[in-house]
C-alpha positions, 0 to 999 in steps of 0.5 A, spaced: 470 750 109 471 747 115 467 740 116 465 740 122 463 733 125 459 731 132 464 728 137 461 721 140 462 724 147 457 729 147 450 725 147 446 728 141 439 730 146 444 734 151 448 737 145 447 745 147 447 751 143 454 753 146 458 748 144 455 749 136 456 756 137 463 756 139 463 750 133 460 756 128 466 760 132 471 757 131 470 755 123 468 761 121 475 764 124 478 758 121 477 760 114 479 767 115 472 770 116 470 772 121 469 779 125 471 782 132 465 781 135 465 774 132 472 773 134 470 777 142 464 772 143 469 766 142 474 768 147 469 769 152 466 762 151 473 758 152 474 763 158 468 761 161 467 754 159 471 748 160 468 744 155 468 749 149 475 749 150 476 742 149 471 743 143 476 748 140 482 744 141 478 738 138 475 743 132 483 745 131 486 739 131 482 736 127 482 742 121 491 741 121 490 734 121 486 736 114 490 741 112 497 736 113 493 730 109 493 735 103 499 736 103 503 734 097 509 729 098 515 731 098 520 728 093 526 725 095 531 730 096 539 729 097 543 729 103 546 736 103 539 738 101 537 744 104 531 744 110 527 748 107 527 744 100 525 738 104 519 741 110 514 744 106 511 750 110 503 748 110 506 741 114 509 746 119 504 751 120 500 745 121 504 741 127 505 749 130 497 750 130 496 744 133 500 745 138 499 752 139 491 750 140 494 745 146 497 750 149 491 755 149 487 750 153 494 750 158 494 757 158 486 758 162 489 752 166 495 756 168 493 764 168 489 769 170 482 769 168 483 775 166 488 774 161 485 774 153 483 768 151 488 764 146 484 763 139 488 759 134 488 760 126 491 753 123 493 755 116 497 758 112 496 766 115 500 768 109 496 774 106 496 774 098 497 782 097 495 784 089 499 788 086 497 794 082 501 789 076 496 784 075 502 780 073 506 780 079 504 775 083 506 771 090 508 764 086 514 759 088 521 762 086 523 756 082 517 757 078 518 765 076 520 767 069 528 769 066 530 766 073 538 764 073 538 755 073 540 755 080 534 754 085 533 759 089 533 755 096 540 754 095 541 761 092 549 764 093 546 770 097 550 769 104 548 774 110 550 775 116 547 768 120 544 774 126 541 778 120 533 778 120 533 777 113 538 771 113 533 768 117 526 768 113 529 763 107 522 767 103 525 774 104 531 772 102 529 769 096 526 775 095 533 779 096 536 774 091 530 775 086 531 782 085 538 782 085 538 777 079 533 781 076 537 788 076 544 784 074 541 782 068 537 789 066 530 786 066 525 792 067 520 787 070 518 781 075 514 778 079 512 780 086 515 788 084 517 794 080 523 795 078 524 803 077 529 808 074 532 814 078 538 818 072 543 812 073 540 808 079 535 802 078 531 799 084 527 793 085 521 795 089 517 790 092 511 796 096 506 796 091 505 788 093 505 789 101 501 795 100 493 795 104 489 801 105 486 801 112 485 797 116 484 794 124 484 800 126 490 802 123 490 809 118 496 810 112 501 814 116 502 818 108 496 818 102 491 812 102 496 804 103 500 803 107 506 796 108 503 790 111 507 785 115 506 777 113 502 774 119 508 772 123 512 765 123 511 762 131 516 758 136 512 755 140 518 752 145 522 758 145 515 762 145 518 768 140 514 770 132 517 773 126 515 777 121 521 779 115 519 783 109 525 785 103 522 792 101 528 794 096 534 793 093 538 799 089 543 798 084 549 803 086 554 799 081 554 806 077 558 810 083 564 806 082 565 805 089 571 799 089 574 804 084 573 812 086 574 816 092 567 816 093 563 817 100 556 814 100 550 814 105 544 811 105 539 815 108 534 812 111 526 813 113 521 808 115 515 809 120 512 803 123 506 801 126 500 795 129 494 794 130 490 792 136 493 784 139 488 781 144 494 783 149 497 790 148 504 789 149 510 793 144 513 789 139 520 790 137 521 793 129 527 793 125 529 795 119 535 793 116 540 794 110 545 791 108 551 792 102 553 787 097 558 786 094 559 780 088 565 776 086 568 772 080 563 767 082 557 771 082 556 770 089 553 774 093 555 776 100 553 783 105 560 787 106 556 791 111 550 790 114 547 794 120 540 794 124 536 800 126 530 798 131 524 802 135 519 798 140 512 800 138 507 803 143 500 799 143 497 806 141 494 803 134 494 811 132 500 813 133 507 811 128 513 811 130 519 812 126 526 810 125 530 815 122 538 813 120 543 813 115 548 808 112 555 809 109 556 804 104 562 800 105 568 801 098 566 796 094 558 797 095 554 794 088 548 793 091 544 795 097 538 791 100 533 793 105 528 790 109 524 790 115 521 785 121 516 786 127 518 781 132 516 779 139 518 775 145 515 771 151 507 768 152 504 773 148 508 772 142 503 766 142 498 770 140 495 769 133 497 776 130 490 779 129 491 786 130 496 785 124 503 790 123 504 796 118 510 801 116 509 806 112 511 813 109 519 808 107 524 814 104 531 813 101 535 818 098 543 817 097 548 822 099 554 822 096 560 826 098 557 830 102 553 835 099 550 831 092 543 828 094 539 822 090 532 821 091 527 819 094 530 812 090 
């Protein structure tokens, strides 16, 4: 719970009910315990009152500093350690929250008054989702059981630099973890489910990402849909992006490096987004990587394709990507992931509406006639 303190520059006898309401609403939003009515009310107060905006900024920065102080000290690392080992994400998210809060005050002075107000949540906005298996918890990959000794932040998974999967260390680690489970023949793991279809095995995270109807978005099929984690905001480049690793498929039994086989992965996935503070579109992408391993057990992408689509602003409709991907010779595993990306000043707005996917379908089409699936 955010501990709200009354600033000294507001005399007690003139401390308005309006500012107290701003404090209460801000506290609810920072604690992720608010309704759409709360959000609309706070937006209206910030839109009409300079004092309300100043107080909101103070509270947001105060909350960020509290998160900063609560972060454990990071141990000293070697000079050549990766950046993800040096910086702790809660620190980065707290700094970003403070910056975006200040940006909110500037926004009101530089943009049309009719534009939607910025309400920034300063805490870690990753939304944990409970899997159907109680043993599947979203804990640090470094503590996962049955794992090789190498730390995942230095995982030997080589991906193209312009790949959305490569640009998300969390999703990349999910992919590497799935690869290792399948290589070691494991039948279970954290954060997903190992499934078998004949001679093909898959590491699937669909259940771990599943949510029911929310934010005005109904699942395309069934009772659940996939939810993206909250977008990571880059204030300087004015971009926001989220990436999720969906599935790793073991296709080693196809012997694509030995036999003259033509194999395609046939994919289909629907995308949608909830109502946002500003009615703008999001670029969604379905990404496929063909992975091969060398004698040193290093995994590298030997083929990659991303299929993109722009969302509309209507949460009652879904946009579909349906594409085929030919597996290069030597493919041993296939990684399927998805991403959502926004650009421009609206990318700095809170991701209150959420981004979703549903109806993931993977089929293996062999030699133009045999279909294996759904995988």
